[in-house]
N, C-alpha and C positions, 0 to 999 in steps of 0.2 A: 563473423559479425556475429554478436546476437541482437535478435532488433526486440527493444522494449518499443509499446504501442506509449504513450504520452503517459507518462509514468515518472510520477517528480523526483530527481536527478540530486539533487542541491538539498541545503537542511533551510532551507528560506522554503525551497519548496515543496517539500514536508511538513515544515509548518504550519506552512499555508492550505495544505492539502486537510492535515489535520483538526484545524482552526476552523475549513468553509465548511466541516461533518462535525460539527462539535466533538470530536474526537480527542480521547489523555494521549499521553503520548504509554503511558501506563496500556492502554485499553487497547492501543494498537502491538507492541509489546508481544501481550497477552492473545492476541489474536497471529501471530505469526509463529509467539513457541519460545522468545528472547526473554533479555534479563532485561528488566524496566530500565536500569543502565547503558546495556548497549544502543537502545530507541531515543533515548539523550543525548547519550555521543551522535546522534548518528545525525538528530537537525541540534547540534552545537558549533556555534559561528566561533570558533576562538580567532582571533588576530585579525577577525573582517573579514574570515576566509569563505567564498560560499564556493567549496568545491566538487566535484560530485560523488557519489559515493560507489561503493564496484560498483559490479554489471548484477551480482549475482542480492545484494540487500537492494540493492531498485527495485531487481524481479520479485521478493518479497512485500518488499512493501505496497506496489504496483498489485498486487492477485489480494492481498486486503484488501487493500483499500476497490479491487472491483465486487469484492466477494460485500463486501462492508453495503457495496451501493444498491447490490443487486438485491439484496435479503431488504433495506432497504424500502427500494424499487418495490418490492412484490408488498414489505404492509404496508405501506401507503398504498399501493395502484400506479404509480409514476414510474417512468422511461431510467432507467440507468443515468446518473452524468457523465458517466467514466464509458470511454468505449468496451466494447468485445472481447474478452479477452483470445477469442480466434477471430481478431480485428490482423491484420496484415497484409502490411502493401509488396505491391507486383515487382518489388523483386526485394522479399524479403528467400534467405533457403527455405531448403525444403525442409521440412519437421524432422525432425530422426527420430519421434515416437515416441522417445520419453519420455512420463508423464509425470508430475511431481506432486510430493504427499498434500493430502489433504491438509484443507488449515484446518485450526478450528473454527466452528464457528462464530459468531462475530458477538459482544456484551449487550445485549438487549438495551439496557439499562448503561449506558458509560457513565453519567452524572453522578450513579448513586455508587456510594462504597461498599464494597463484599466486607460483612460482619470476618 
């Protein structure tokens, strides 16, 4: 079983996480290297369904938000608002030693559109 810290798991949780950080869906897509349409689909709750996404999508989103929060904290001198990526519960399985590819740096000005 894959342990994922308190990452947003459902479309409504993802939208809330983006809103609280004033991040657009397009900015998140750019941060994790997926098409904006993919993030729109992840944030969509058609027919009232708010089902959890795949563990891969949850992990990509969560890691991107941790990196964004860490960068924001570094820029402002504040503590990050999400748990550290290395935080694991006592009953978490041992690490496999496999590392994820580096994510692109978050857009420092998400409210401005690129020409």
